[in-house]
C-alpha positions as CSV (number, residue, x, y, z in Angstrom):
1,M,0.0,0.0,0.0
2,D,1.5,3.3,-1.0
3,R,1.7,6.2,1.5
4,P,-1.2,8.3,0.0
5,Q,-3.5,5.3,0.0
6,L,-2.5,4.5,3.6
7,M,-3.2,8.0,4.7
8,R,-6.6,7.9,3.0
9,S,-7.4,4.6,4.8
10,I,-6.4,6.1,8.2
11,M,-8.4,9.3,7.6
12,N,-11.5,7.2,6.5
13,W,-11.1,5.0,9.6
14,L,-10.8,8.1,11.9
15,R,-13.9,9.8,10.3
16,A,-15.9,6.6,10.7
17,G,-15.0,6.2,14.3
18,Y,-15.2,9.9,15.2
19,P,-17.8,11.5,12.9
20,N,-17.9,14.6,15.2
21,G,-14.2,14.9,15.5
22,V,-11.7,13.4,17.9
23,P,-12.2,14.2,21.6
24,T,-9.1,15.8,23.2
25,N,-8.7,12.9,25.7
26,D,-8.5,10.4,22.8
27,Y,-5.4,12.1,21.1
28,V,-2.8,10.2,23.0
29,P,-4.3,6.7,22.5
30,L,-4.9,7.4,18.9
31,M,-1.3,8.5,18.3
32,A,-0.1,5.3,20.0
33,L,-2.1,3.3,17.5
34,L,-0.9,5.3,14.5
35,R,2.8,5.2,15.5
36,R,5.1,4.6,12.5
37,Q,6.5,1.1,12.1
38,L,9.5,0.1,9.9
39,T,8.7,-1.4,6.6
40,D,10.1,-4.8,5.8
41,D,12.5,-3.1,3.4
42,E,13.7,-0.7,6.1
43,V,14.2,-3.6,8.5
44,H,16.4,-5.3,6.0
45,E,18.3,-2.1,5.1
46,I,19.1,-1.5,8.8
47,S,20.1,-5.1,9.3
48,D,22.3,-5.0,6.2
49,A,24.0,-1.8,7.3
50,L,24.7,-3.2,10.8
51,I,26.2,-6.4,9.3
52,A,28.3,-4.5,6.8
53,D,29.6,-2.1,9.5
54,A,30.5,-5.0,11.8
55,A,32.1,-7.0,9.0
56,E,34.1,-3.9,7.8
57,Q,35.5,-3.3,11.2
58,G,36.2,-7.0,11.8
59,D,34.2,-6.5,15.0
60,P,34.0,-9.7,17.0
61,E,31.5,-8.0,19.5
62,P,27.8,-8.6,19.2
63,I,25.7,-6.0,17.5
64,S,24.1,-4.0,20.2
65,R,20.5,-2.9,20.9
66,V,21.9,0.6,21.0
67,D,23.3,0.3,17.5
68,V,20.0,-1.0,16.2
69,G,18.1,1.8,18.0
70,V,20.3,4.5,16.6
71,L,19.8,3.4,13.0
72,I,16.0,3.0,13.5
73,T,15.9,6.5,14.9
74,K,17.8,7.8,11.9
75,V,15.2,6.2,9.6
76,T,12.0,7.1,11.5
77,E,13.1,10.2,13.3
78,E,11.4,8.7,16.4
79,L,12.5,6.6,19.3
80,P,12.6,2.9,18.2
81,S,9.8,0.6,19.2
82,E,10.4,-2.7,20.9
83,A,8.6,-4.4,18.0
84,D,11.0,-2.8,15.4
85,I,14.1,-3.7,17.5
86,A,12.8,-7.3,17.7
87,R,12.3,-7.5,13.9
88,V,15.9,-6.3,13.2
89,R,17.2,-8.6,15.9
90,A,15.5,-11.6,14.3
91,I,17.1,-10.8,10.9
92,L,20.5,-10.4,12.5
93,E,20.2,-13.7,14.4
94,D,18.9,-15.5,11.4
95,A,22.0,-14.3,9.5
96,G,24.2,-15.8,12.3
97,W,25.1,-12.5,14.1
98,T,25.1,-12.3,17.9
99,F,22.7,-9.6,19.3
100,E,23.5,-7.9,22.6
101,A,20.7,-6.2,24.6
102,G,22.9,-3.5,26.2
103,Q,25.7,-1.3,25.0
104,R,28.8,-2.6,23.5
105,G,31.0,-4.2,26.1
106,G,28.0,-4.8,28.4
107,T,26.3,-8.0,29.4
108,S,24.9,-10.1,26.7
109,D,21.2,-10.8,26.5
110,A,20.6,-14.4,27.5
111,S,17.1,-14.6,26.0
């Protein structure tokens, strides 16, 4: 679905649910529902960039959650969601890379 079509769908959904306009106290919950999520292509681009960077540096350390979060923030201009971090993590682990929950040099995530 392209962006204009997605926006039309969202606007139609909002108009159907709130024919008289959105009440002020519903703004925050609605924004939480409409929060941007990485596309599959963006998840792969971020994963590829992290892998390329680690390989280029000959970095034996795991790719960190912080590294993932920084790249997600650059793409979305928002703080990364747990769901997006998990999607990037899954790609990295499927590709055989170790993922670390904390900062580089910290304790590895045992999950």
